[in-house]
PLY file of the C-alpha trace (Angstrom):
ply
format ascii 1.0
element vertex 412
property float x
property float y
property float z
element edge 411
property int vertex1
property int vertex2
end_header
-30.26 -6.14 16.82
-33.60 -4.34 16.72
-33.98 -0.96 14.96
-34.28 1.15 18.11
-31.08 -0.39 19.49
-29.09 0.90 16.53
-30.83 4.28 16.73
-30.11 4.63 20.44
-26.46 3.63 20.13
-26.09 6.09 17.26
-27.43 8.75 19.59
-24.73 7.86 22.14
-22.06 8.02 19.44
-23.33 11.29 17.99
-23.56 12.95 21.38
-20.63 11.56 23.31
-17.97 9.92 21.11
-14.61 11.52 22.04
-12.32 13.16 19.49
-9.04 11.65 18.29
-7.89 8.10 17.64
-9.80 5.64 19.79
-9.68 2.00 20.81
-13.29 0.82 21.03
-14.41 -2.63 22.16
-17.84 -4.17 21.72
-18.98 -6.77 24.25
-21.50 -9.07 22.60
-20.40 -8.05 19.12
-21.87 -10.82 16.98
-23.58 -9.24 13.98
-27.20 -10.37 14.21
-29.24 -8.01 12.01
-26.66 -5.27 12.41
-23.50 -4.20 14.21
-22.52 -1.05 16.07
-19.26 -1.19 14.13
-20.95 0.63 11.26
-21.51 3.66 13.49
-17.80 4.29 13.99
-15.58 6.69 12.02
-12.35 5.55 10.38
-10.25 6.87 13.27
-11.58 4.12 15.55
-9.81 0.79 16.11
-12.74 -1.53 16.76
-12.54 -4.93 18.43
-15.56 -7.17 18.83
-15.75 -9.69 21.69
-18.24 -12.52 22.07
-18.54 -16.05 23.44
-18.73 -17.76 20.04
-17.29 -17.11 16.58
-19.44 -15.22 14.13
-19.70 -12.13 11.94
-18.33 -9.09 13.73
-16.46 -11.15 16.33
-12.70 -10.54 16.49
-11.98 -12.21 19.84
-13.80 -15.24 21.27
-13.88 -15.15 25.07
-13.44 -18.23 27.24
-14.75 -16.35 30.27
-17.31 -13.51 29.88
-15.98 -11.86 33.03
-12.33 -11.78 31.99
-11.27 -9.49 29.15
-7.81 -10.29 27.70
-6.75 -6.63 27.73
-4.34 -4.60 29.87
-5.64 -2.28 32.54
-6.56 1.22 31.34
-6.16 0.35 27.65
-9.58 1.13 26.13
-11.19 4.46 25.29
-14.76 3.25 24.86
-16.73 0.10 25.67
-19.98 -0.62 23.83
-22.48 -3.26 24.77
-26.03 -3.76 23.58
-28.51 -6.54 24.31
-25.86 -8.45 26.25
-26.06 -7.93 30.00
-29.62 -9.29 30.27
-28.15 -12.61 29.08
-25.25 -12.47 31.54
-25.92 -14.27 34.83
-23.42 -12.18 36.84
-23.72 -8.89 34.94
-22.12 -6.87 37.75
-18.87 -8.74 37.15
-18.93 -7.48 33.56
-19.04 -3.92 34.88
-16.02 -4.64 37.05
-14.15 -5.82 33.95
-15.27 -2.75 31.99
-14.00 -0.45 34.72
-10.63 -2.22 34.77
-9.91 -1.89 31.04
-11.16 1.68 30.63
-8.61 4.45 30.56
-9.09 7.31 33.02
-11.86 9.41 31.49
-12.90 6.50 29.26
-16.55 5.89 28.44
-18.99 3.00 28.28
-22.24 3.03 26.28
-24.57 0.33 27.58
-27.94 -0.67 26.15
-30.19 -3.23 27.86
-33.93 -3.90 27.80
-36.23 -2.62 30.51
-39.16 -4.70 29.20
-40.04 -7.31 26.59
-40.62 -11.05 26.30
-38.17 -13.78 27.25
-35.55 -14.25 24.52
-32.94 -16.79 25.61
-29.49 -16.42 24.06
-28.87 -18.98 25.56
-30.40 -17.56 28.77
-32.41 -14.43 29.52
-32.03 -13.38 33.14
-32.82 -9.72 33.69
-34.52 -6.45 32.81
-33.06 -3.12 33.93
-34.46 0.15 35.28
-32.64 3.49 35.59
-31.79 2.95 39.26
-30.00 -0.26 38.28
-27.53 1.69 36.15
-26.74 4.02 39.03
-26.20 1.01 41.28
-23.88 -0.58 38.70
-21.92 2.65 38.35
-21.46 2.78 42.12
-20.42 -0.88 42.19
-17.80 -0.52 39.47
-16.43 2.89 40.43
-17.88 4.64 37.39
-19.94 7.80 36.93
-23.38 7.56 35.33
-23.30 10.60 33.05
-26.59 10.15 31.20
-29.39 7.61 31.35
-32.64 7.40 29.42
-35.40 4.90 28.78
-36.83 4.53 25.29
-40.63 4.23 25.19
-40.66 2.11 22.04
-41.54 -1.51 22.59
-41.30 -4.25 23.16
-37.83 -3.81 24.67
-38.00 -0.18 25.87
-34.21 0.14 25.72
-32.39 1.56 28.73
-29.32 3.53 27.69
-26.49 4.47 29.97
-23.42 6.61 29.31
-20.78 5.85 31.95
-17.38 7.45 32.55
-14.35 6.35 34.54
-13.63 9.50 36.49
-13.58 12.58 34.30
-16.00 15.47 34.22
-18.21 14.79 31.21
-21.64 16.36 31.68
-24.94 15.20 30.17
-26.36 17.02 27.19
-29.41 19.06 28.14
-30.29 20.51 24.73
-30.18 19.28 21.13
-26.68 19.44 19.66
-25.95 21.30 16.44
-25.11 19.17 13.45
-21.41 19.19 12.69
-21.78 18.98 8.92
-24.34 19.52 6.21
-26.85 16.76 5.61
-28.20 18.40 2.46
-27.18 16.78 -0.80
-28.86 17.36 -4.12
-28.08 15.36 -7.23
-29.50 15.34 -10.73
-30.23 11.99 -12.35
-28.83 11.49 -15.87
-32.23 10.21 -17.07
-34.59 13.22 -17.44
-37.66 11.04 -16.78
-36.37 10.38 -13.27
-36.84 14.07 -12.45
-40.44 14.30 -13.67
-43.08 15.86 -11.42
-46.85 15.99 -11.64
-49.88 17.01 -9.66
-53.22 18.76 -10.04
-52.18 21.70 -7.81
-48.95 22.89 -6.17
-48.67 21.63 -2.60
-48.19 25.14 -1.21
-51.58 26.19 -2.59
-53.16 23.17 -0.95
-51.45 23.89 2.36
-52.72 27.47 2.16
-56.26 26.12 1.73
-55.78 23.84 4.72
-54.69 26.77 6.87
-57.85 28.63 5.87
-60.07 25.61 6.53
-58.51 24.49 9.81
-57.81 27.99 11.17
-55.14 26.67 13.55
-54.39 28.40 16.80
-50.96 26.72 16.78
-49.13 25.27 13.79
-46.30 22.71 13.91
-43.83 21.97 11.12
-41.07 19.38 10.79
-38.68 20.22 7.95
-38.58 23.89 7.04
-35.94 24.22 4.32
-36.55 27.66 2.76
-39.54 28.46 4.95
-42.13 28.74 2.17
-44.66 26.45 3.83
-43.95 27.86 7.28
-44.77 31.40 6.15
-48.30 30.29 5.27
-49.17 30.17 8.97
-51.02 33.22 10.28
-50.87 31.93 13.83
-48.17 31.07 16.34
-45.93 28.31 14.97
-43.23 25.94 16.24
-40.90 24.52 13.58
-37.92 22.17 13.48
-35.15 21.81 10.89
-31.54 20.72 11.42
-30.25 22.98 8.68
-32.77 25.60 7.52
-31.91 27.59 4.40
-34.47 30.36 4.73
-35.15 32.50 1.67
-36.28 35.37 3.91
-36.74 36.11 7.58
-39.57 34.45 9.46
-42.18 36.45 11.37
-41.83 36.85 15.13
-44.74 34.50 15.78
-42.59 31.58 14.57
-40.20 29.70 16.86
-37.61 27.76 14.86
-35.47 25.04 16.45
-32.43 24.28 14.28
-31.83 20.66 15.25
-32.80 17.16 14.17
-36.43 16.34 14.93
-35.50 13.22 16.95
-33.29 15.35 19.19
-35.93 18.07 19.41
-38.55 15.66 20.71
-36.04 13.96 23.03
-35.10 17.18 24.80
-38.16 19.39 24.37
-41.25 17.44 23.34
-44.48 18.93 24.63
-42.63 21.67 26.53
-41.83 23.39 23.22
-45.51 23.84 22.40
-47.56 26.38 24.38
-50.67 24.30 23.62
-51.58 21.34 21.39
-51.20 22.13 17.68
-54.27 22.13 15.44
-52.36 21.63 12.18
-48.98 20.00 11.54
-46.91 19.51 8.39
-44.22 16.81 8.25
-41.59 17.22 5.54
-38.51 15.88 7.27
-35.94 13.26 6.32
-37.23 11.26 3.34
-36.92 7.81 4.89
-39.80 5.77 6.27
-38.47 5.36 9.80
-37.91 9.11 10.16
-41.40 9.93 8.87
-42.87 7.32 11.21
-41.06 8.70 14.25
-42.05 12.25 13.33
-45.68 11.19 13.03
-45.57 9.33 16.35
-44.02 12.30 18.14
-46.32 14.86 16.55
-49.59 12.94 16.98
-49.16 12.59 20.73
-48.98 16.41 21.01
-51.92 17.26 18.75
-55.50 18.13 19.51
-57.73 15.14 18.89
-59.53 17.05 16.13
-56.27 18.28 14.65
-54.88 17.59 11.18
-51.46 16.17 10.25
-50.14 16.46 6.69
-47.20 14.39 5.41
-45.33 15.36 2.23
-43.53 13.19 -0.36
-45.90 10.22 -0.30
-46.37 9.99 -4.10
-43.07 9.66 -5.97
-43.31 10.24 -9.73
-40.66 7.72 -10.78
-39.09 4.64 -9.12
-35.75 6.46 -8.87
-37.38 9.10 -6.66
-38.44 6.34 -4.25
-34.93 4.96 -3.67
-33.68 5.17 -0.09
-30.27 6.30 -1.32
-30.81 9.62 -3.06
-30.15 9.50 -6.79
-32.23 12.42 -8.07
-33.00 16.06 -7.32
-36.69 15.19 -6.88
-36.52 12.71 -4.02
-39.18 11.11 -1.83
-37.29 8.13 -0.49
-39.58 5.44 0.86
-41.92 7.78 2.74
-44.74 6.40 0.56
-44.63 3.24 2.70
-46.11 5.10 5.67
-49.52 4.93 3.97
-49.86 1.11 4.00
-48.14 1.05 7.40
-50.76 3.32 8.96
-53.59 1.54 7.17
-52.45 -1.74 8.69
-51.51 -0.70 12.21
-53.74 2.35 12.75
-57.05 1.67 11.00
-58.64 4.17 13.39
-56.99 7.03 11.48
-58.62 8.72 8.50
-56.11 8.87 5.63
-56.64 10.87 2.43
-54.12 11.09 -0.41
-54.04 14.18 -2.61
-52.60 14.61 -6.09
-50.37 17.61 -5.45
-47.23 18.77 -7.18
-44.52 17.79 -6.93
-44.78 14.66 -4.74
-48.23 14.30 -3.20
-49.69 14.92 0.25
-51.25 12.65 2.88
-53.87 14.26 5.13
-54.50 12.47 8.44
-57.39 13.09 10.83
-59.22 11.30 13.66
-56.04 11.52 15.67
-55.63 9.62 18.93
-52.81 11.29 20.91
-52.90 8.63 23.64
-52.73 5.68 21.22
-49.63 3.53 21.90
-49.90 0.98 19.09
-47.03 2.42 17.06
-44.90 3.03 20.16
-45.39 -0.46 21.53
-44.89 -2.14 18.17
-42.16 0.07 16.68
-39.38 -2.50 16.45
-41.61 -5.31 15.23
-43.24 -3.03 12.64
-39.89 -1.95 11.18
-38.53 -5.49 11.30
-41.53 -6.78 9.36
-41.25 -3.96 6.83
-37.59 -4.76 6.24
-38.64 -8.25 5.18
-41.35 -7.05 2.81
-41.08 -6.22 -0.88
-40.42 -2.47 -1.11
-41.08 -2.22 -4.86
-43.07 0.90 -5.69
-46.66 -0.24 -6.39
-48.40 0.88 -9.61
-51.21 2.58 -7.67
-48.65 4.83 -5.99
-46.88 5.68 -9.22
-50.07 6.39 -11.17
-51.74 8.11 -8.19
-54.94 6.17 -8.74
-55.89 6.46 -5.05
-55.16 10.20 -4.82
-57.94 12.78 -4.96
-57.92 16.04 -6.84
-57.13 18.60 -4.12
-60.17 20.81 -4.51
-61.26 22.90 -1.58
-64.35 20.72 -1.19
-62.24 17.54 -1.13
-59.94 19.07 1.47
-62.89 20.07 3.63
-64.21 16.51 3.46
-60.78 15.09 4.31
-60.40 17.15 7.49
-63.92 16.47 8.72
-63.99 14.19 11.73
-66.85 12.09 10.34
0 1
1 2
2 3
3 4
4 5
5 6
6 7
7 8
8 9
9 10
10 11
11 12
12 13
13 14
14 15
15 16
16 17
17 18
18 19
19 20
20 21
21 22
22 23
23 24
24 25
25 26
26 27
27 28
28 29
29 30
30 31
31 32
32 33
33 34
34 35
35 36
36 37
37 38
38 39
39 40
40 41
41 42
42 43
43 44
44 45
45 46
46 47
47 48
48 49
49 50
50 51
51 52
52 53
53 54
54 55
55 56
56 57
57 58
58 59
59 60
60 61
61 62
62 63
63 64
64 65
65 66
66 67
67 68
68 69
69 70
70 71
71 72
72 73
73 74
74 75
75 76
76 77
77 78
78 79
79 80
80 81
81 82
82 83
83 84
84 85
85 86
86 87
87 88
88 89
89 90
90 91
91 92
92 93
93 94
94 95
95 96
96 97
97 98
98 99
99 100
100 101
101 102
102 103
103 104
104 105
105 106
106 107
107 108
108 109
109 110
110 111
111 112
112 113
113 114
114 115
115 116
116 117
117 118
118 119
119 120
120 121
121 122
122 123
123 124
124 125
125 126
126 127
127 128
128 129
129 130
130 131
131 132
132 133
133 134
134 135
135 136
136 137
137 138
138 139
139 140
140 141
141 142
142 143
143 144
144 145
145 146
146 147
147 148
148 149
149 150
150 151
151 152
152 153
153 154
154 155
155 156
156 157
157 158
158 159
159 160
160 161
161 162
162 163
163 164
164 165
165 166
166 167
167 168
168 169
169 170
170 171
171 172
172 173
173 174
174 175
175 176
176 177
177 178
178 179
179 180
180 181
181 182
182 183
183 184
184 185
185 186
186 187
187 188
188 189
189 190
190 191
191 192
192 193
193 194
194 195
195 196
196 197
197 198
198 199
199 200
200 201
201 202
202 203
203 204
204 205
205 206
206 207
207 208
208 209
209 210
210 211
211 212
212 213
213 214
214 215
215 216
216 217
217 218
218 219
219 220
220 221
221 222
222 223
223 224
224 225
225 226
226 227
227 228
228 229
229 230
230 231
231 232
232 233
233 234
234 235
235 236
236 237
237 238
238 239
239 240
240 241
241 242
242 243
243 244
244 245
245 246
246 247
247 248
248 249
249 250
250 251
251 252
252 253
253 254
254 255
255 256
256 257
257 258
258 259
259 260
260 261
261 262
262 263
263 264
264 265
265 266
266 267
267 268
268 269
269 270
270 271
271 272
272 273
273 274
274 275
275 276
276 277
277 278
278 279
279 280
280 281
281 282
282 283
283 284
284 285
285 286
286 287
287 288
288 289
289 290
290 291
291 292
292 293
293 294
294 295
295 296
296 297
297 298
298 299
299 300
300 301
301 302
302 303
303 304
304 305
305 306
306 307
307 308
308 309
309 310
310 311
311 312
312 313
313 314
314 315
315 316
316 317
317 318
318 319
319 320
320 321
321 322
322 323
323 324
324 325
325 326
326 327
327 328
328 329
329 330
330 331
331 332
332 333
333 334
334 335
335 336
336 337
337 338
338 339
339 340
340 341
341 342
342 343
343 344
344 345
345 346
346 347
347 348
348 349
349 350
350 351
351 352
352 353
353 354
354 355
355 356
356 357
357 358
358 359
359 360
360 361
361 362
362 363
363 364
364 365
365 366
366 367
367 368
368 369
369 370
370 371
371 372
372 373
373 374
374 375
375 376
376 377
377 378
378 379
379 380
380 381
381 382
382 383
383 384
384 385
385 386
386 387
387 388
388 389
389 390
390 391
391 392
392 393
393 394
394 395
395 396
396 397
397 398
398 399
399 400
400 401
401 402
402 403
403 404
404 405
405 406
406 407
407 408
408 409
409 410
410 411
């Protein structure tokens, strides 16, 4: 299971999982670096099928084309990274169609690219037209299909329905529940903050120095940083809590940034932004995806700023939030970019409360992070994520004077 596979199946679940009690089956369910089972709510009865015993496998099949289930008995079929290993994959779709209830769904994920990976064989890669052909073969409707650009597998996702009238989403969905959660750590030292200047002052200086014609922001919260823009601005936040109204020159999209870029992308920006501020979800993979999506839209001489790269205490750097002041593991994007994008110019600044990273020498057409996304995250998962002393003591961060900021945004 590669990271993008889990992310893409979560997108299917978030967008299309039906209400009520459900019987869900997973074809190719063996838990290898993750299982889709973890995506399901408690109301789901989940059964994993595979050809050999293993973690996550409830039923071992003798024949991959024969499911020991009654006709029309399943609400949802999941399958990821399976049909490329299945010699007669069309017969699997026939079996899926048989066991699905009328109106039932199937979420299928298969690679459209990538190297040979036998398990025990590796027979196929799939393009969007293949999913339509399979739907026609099995008497299903292809509701939604998309191809992920992230390599090496470039997942092809298909949402299929047996009859029914489900329509594809065409705009980002609203979040059903709050994602905001603030806690206070019992140890006062875990809530400490430091910095030579408040980050909002530094952002104000950057606006004056860059003089953007268009400003982009990911993560708005109360809107304090967004109101610094004196130009047209496009902002994204799944649950903004604005302290006051925003000016008319600001367009705010209240959705998750991943969904925003999936549905809107460049179309949401009247022209390439000159300055962007990323202060989204405080987890490395979210910050990485936000950077990837933003950079490809920017002017080459633009500036991207990422918040929360200098936690003040190890507790603040935990992935599971345990303190009011929280950075998560966003700090890891600095060594990641240094390793995989040495062409970028990275400058850390000692700002309060949690540091800023200023990035220039952008390359909007660069595909290194896109092509290597799954491998990069896999390698990071195997690395020691202990907060380094140089991050905690900010020894590599500059004092955010106006002169230092001007030097950081220069393209030299």
